[in-house]
N, C-alpha and C positions, 0 to 999 in steps of 0.2 A: 641226772645224767652226768657222767664223768666225761667232760668235753675233750680233755687231753687224750683219754683212751680212745674215744671215738675218732678224733683226728688222726690218730696213729693208724687207723684202719684205712685211711685214704692217703696213700703215699704222695699223690700229686700235690697235696697241701703243704708239703715240706720243700717244694721246689722254689726256685727263684725266677723272677722275670726282670730283665735288665739290672741284675745284681740286687734286686729287692725281693724280700719274702713275698710270695704270691698271696694276694687277698682275692679270693674268688667270690664275686658278688653278681654272678650271671646265672644263678641257679634257675631262674625262670625260663632260660633258654635250654639248658641241660644241666643235670646234676653230675657231680663226680661219682665214681664207682668205688665201693669198698673192695678191698683186696679179695674177699671171699667170692665176690661175683666174677672177677677176672680169673681167679684160680679155678672156678667151676667151668668156665669156658674152655680153658686149657685142658682140664681133666676130661671133659666130654670128648674133645677131638683126639686125645691120646688114648682113651680107654673105651669109649662107647659110641664111636662115630659110625652110624648106619642109618639109612633112610627108614623113616617110621611108618607104621601101619601097613607095610607092604611085604615085609620079609618074614620067612618062617625061621630064619637062623637066629642064633642067640643074641648077637649084637642088636639086630633090628628089634627083637622083642624087648630087650633091655631098654633101648632108646625110646621105644613106644611107651613103655610103662612110665619112664621118667617124664616124658612129655605130658602124658595124661595126668600124672600126679601134679605137675605144674599147673594144669588147668584147674584142678581141685584147690590148689593153694590160692589161686586168683578168686575162685568162687567163694571160698571162705573169707578171703580178705574183704570183699565187698558184700558178703552175705547174700549171694545169689541163691535162688531156690535149687537150681540144678546146674551141674557142671556143663551140661550141653547148652546152657544159655551163655557160655563164655566162648567168644570167637576170637582167635588170634589173628591180628593184622600186622601191617608194618608200623602203624602208629595212629595217633588221633586223626590225622588227615585222612588216611585210608578208611578208618572206621566211619567217619562222617560221610565220605563219598559213597561207601557201601550202602549206608542207610538211605542217603539221598537218591541213589540210583534205584535200588530195589524197592524201597517204600513207594517212591513216586510211580514206578512202573506198575505196581499193583493197585495203588489206592488213589492216585491223583489224575485228574483230567484238566484240560485247559480251563483256566479261570479259577481253579482251586488255589488256596492260600497257605503259605508257610510263614509262621511268625518267628523272627529272630530279633536281636536287639542291636542297639547302636554301638555296643562295646565288644562286638564279636571279633574274634580272630578271623583272618581271611579264610581259613579252612572251613569255617561255619558260615561263610558268606558265598564264596565262589562256588562251592559244591552245589548250593541251591540255585545260584544264578545259571549254572549249566543246565539245570532242570527247567529253568524258566525258558531257555531257548529250545530245549528238546520237547517239552510237554506243554508249554504255555501256562505254567503256574505263575503265581504272583507272590513276591516277598512283601511282608509288612513288618515294619521296624518299630520296636519298643524304644521310646526316647529315654534320655537320662536327665537328671537334674544337675544343678551346679556342683553338687558334692560327688557326682559320678555314680549316682544310684538310679536304678530302674524306676520309672514312674509307673507304679502298679495299676493305678486307675486307668492310665492310658493303655496298658496291656489288656485290661478287661474290655475296653472299648474297641480294641482291634479284633477281638474274637467275633467271628460271624459264622453263618451256616456253611460257608465255604472253607473254613479253617480245617486243615487236615492234620497238621502237626506243629508243635512248638519246639524250637531248637535253641537252647539258651546256655551260655557259659555259666558255670558255677562261680568261678573267680576270674575277674578280668586280669589278663596278663599285663595290662598297662596301669590300670587304676588300683588294682588290688582289692577292689570291691567284692565282698562276699554276697552274692545275690540270694534273695529269699526263695530258694528253689522249692522248699516245702509248700509255700503259699502258691507259687506259680503252678506247681503240679496239681495242687488241690483245685485251683480255679479252672485249669484246663480240663481236668477230669470231670468236673461238673457238666461240661459240655461234651464229654466222651471223646476228648482230643488227646492223643498220645503226646508224650514229652520226651525229648532227647536232651540229656545233660552232658555238656562238654566239661569233663572233670580233669582236663590236662593240667590245670593250675591249682587243683584242690586235693587230688588223691594223695599227694605226698605230704600234705599239711593237716588234713582233716579226715577223721574216721568216717567212712561212708558205709551206709547200709541200704542197699537198693530196695530191699523188701520194705523197710520202714519208710523210705522216701516214696516208694511206689512209682518210681520213674519207669518209663517203658524202654528207654535205651540210655546207656551211659558209656562214655568213651574216654580213654586216656592212653598216654604213651609211657612205655617202660623207661625210656632214657631220662625222663623227668622224675622217675621214681627209683633213682639210684641203680637202674639196671642198664642193659645194653641198648645200643641204637638198633633200629629196625624191628622192634617189637611193640605192638600196640594191642589194646583190648577193646572189643565191642561187647558189652553186655546188652542182651535184648530179651525181653519177655518171650517165652516160648511161643505164646499165641501169635505174636507178630512175626517172629522168625520163621515159623512154619508156613505162614501165608506168603512171605516175600520170596520172589524168585532169586536164583543165584546171581551173584555180582559178576563172577568170572567163571569161565568154563575150562576144564582140563582134568588132570588126574585128581584122584582123591575125593572130588566133590560128586562123583557119579555113583549110581547103583548098577546100571546096565547101559551099555552103549552099543548101538548098531547104526547102520546107515539109514535105517527107517526112523530112528528116533532115539532119545536118551532119557533115562529116568535118573533122578538125583538121589544122592546119599541122604541119610538122616542127619539131624543136628548133632554136633556143630559142624560136621565135615562138609555139609552143603555149601558153606561159605568159605572154605579153606582150600581153594584150588591149588594144585601143584605141591611140590615138596615144601613143607613148612620150615620156618627158621627154628628148628627144634633145639639147637644148642643154646641160642639166646633165650628162647622160651623157658628152658630149664634153668638158665642162669637168672632169669627174671624172678623165678620162684625163690631163688636164694636171696635176692635183694629184698623181696617182700618179707621173708622170714627174718632177715636182718632188721628191717624196720619194725616189725611186730615185736621183736625182742626188746628193742628200745622202748617202744610204746608210742603210738600216735598222739595220745593225750598228753604225754610228757613233751613230745616234740612240739605240739601246738603251743603249750604254755611257754616253752623256752623261746620259740620263734616269735611269739607275740611280744615277749620282753625285748627281743632285738629290734622288732619293728617300732615299738614305742620309744626305745632309747634313741634310735637313729632319727626318727621323726622329730623328736624334741631337739636334738642337736642341729638338724637341718633348719628347723623353723627359726632358730636364733641367728642364722646367717642372713645378712641384709641382701635383698634382691632375689632370694630363693622363692620359687613358685612351685608348690606341690600339686600335682594333678591326681585327684582321687582322695577325698577327705571324709569318706564315709566312716562312721564309728565302727562298722563291721568290715574289717580289712584283713587280708592275708599278708604274708611277708614280702610285699612289693611296694617300692616307692618310685614314682616317676616324677622328675623335677627338671626345671630349668633355672638358670641364674642370670638375671639381667638380660643382656643381649648376646651372651656367649653362646655360640652355636654348639648344639649337643655333640656333634662330631668332634669339634676341637676339644671339648671337655673330656670326652672319652679317650681321645688320643693322648692327651697330657696325663690323665690319670693312669693310663696303661704304662707310661714311662716310669711311673712311680710304683709299679707292681700291682696295680689295682684293676681287676677285670670287671667292667660294667657294660651294660648294653646301651647302645645309642640308636636312634632312628625312629621309624614309625611302628616297630614291633609287630609287623604284619597286622596292623589295625589302622590302615589309612582312613577309612570312613570316620573312625573315632577321632583321629587327628584333625580331620576337617571340622568335625563337630566342636572340637576344643579350640580351633582357630590357630593351630600350630603345625609345623612340619614334622616334629619329632621331639623326643625327650631323652634325658639320661635316666636309665633305670637301674636301681640296685634291687637285687632280690636275694633273700637269705635262705640258708639251709641250717639244719641243726648242728652242723660242724663249724659254723661261723661263731665269732665271739664279739663281745663288746670292745675288746682291745682292738680288733680289726676295724670296728666302726670308728673308734677314736683316731686311728691312723688314716682312715678314709676322710674323715672330717678335716684333719690337719692338711691332707693332700689337697682337698677341695679348696680350702682357704688359700693355699699356695697358688693353685691354678687361677683363682679369682684375682689374686694380686698381680698376676701377669697381664691382665687386661685393663 
């Protein structure tokens, strides 16, 4: 990869913060957008703006074709069997809420169990807790070890005759741990239990093949995949989606409406009520094509190099504690230094032009498990460099010297 050419595709990387060149290490929260994605959004609004699936006029037909072509791009990106198994949502959070609501309505009764893990994002906790209150289901939690890895034997022990679904993150947004989802899926399927994979922190780093994984659901957000905000994806096996009731009611998701009753549309439209965010869906396809052109395998190799380089540099600094030390990690490092509060650290690094994340990272139960309130988190993308890491390490040492 030619990093300088890639960086030129992201104009924001050449900006300054407080007079310092921007170093953007908050990619786990959201990624920057290549110029081709932003240009596509502008082009759509100026040349092809019309509501999709509903009009007979030229612009509507053109926009519809582009939106459905985008669905095929996503299907091919994760190797889904059918494009109708791709549901567009607002993001990972809505995708999980959709499954939690519709799956539990169809398949769960009071006392039934859903298995999640101790390292989940709030989106994969609260969505199921809402169903606890509505339907009386019960959450069971897979614990982690001192390295921040799931204890698979404990997962096996949690499975019971009442287990209805397993919902697990692929990559922890705090620890960076890459969970053994192939093994988790295989174990669950031996008991005929479906599995949802939260790929919000993995789809931009690791090539995914949903047919090979054999997962039943997979969710991710476009804005973490170099695309626009407000776009998400729910992949679901057709057999499950066909049985699940709609999540929302309105236009597009219907077949026939009368005051006597309503019949619902076919997949994927059954789960896409209302006017879809078609401009950003189309732009997301452009982002995916951009990533595929670079190559996810090349991206992973390069980002792993950044992760190793930064981890080694951090480990040499006295007082640094890194949370998440699994041998299988993605490009996330969460750490603390001595008694320096993570918020103070983040504020001071920001004054030096370095954007990091601080706080509990929407994973408060994990923070409680670790015995801390929050961390400083650096998360890398393929447009970051070792030179930026060197500047970050120098800035970190300067901050430490202030305390």
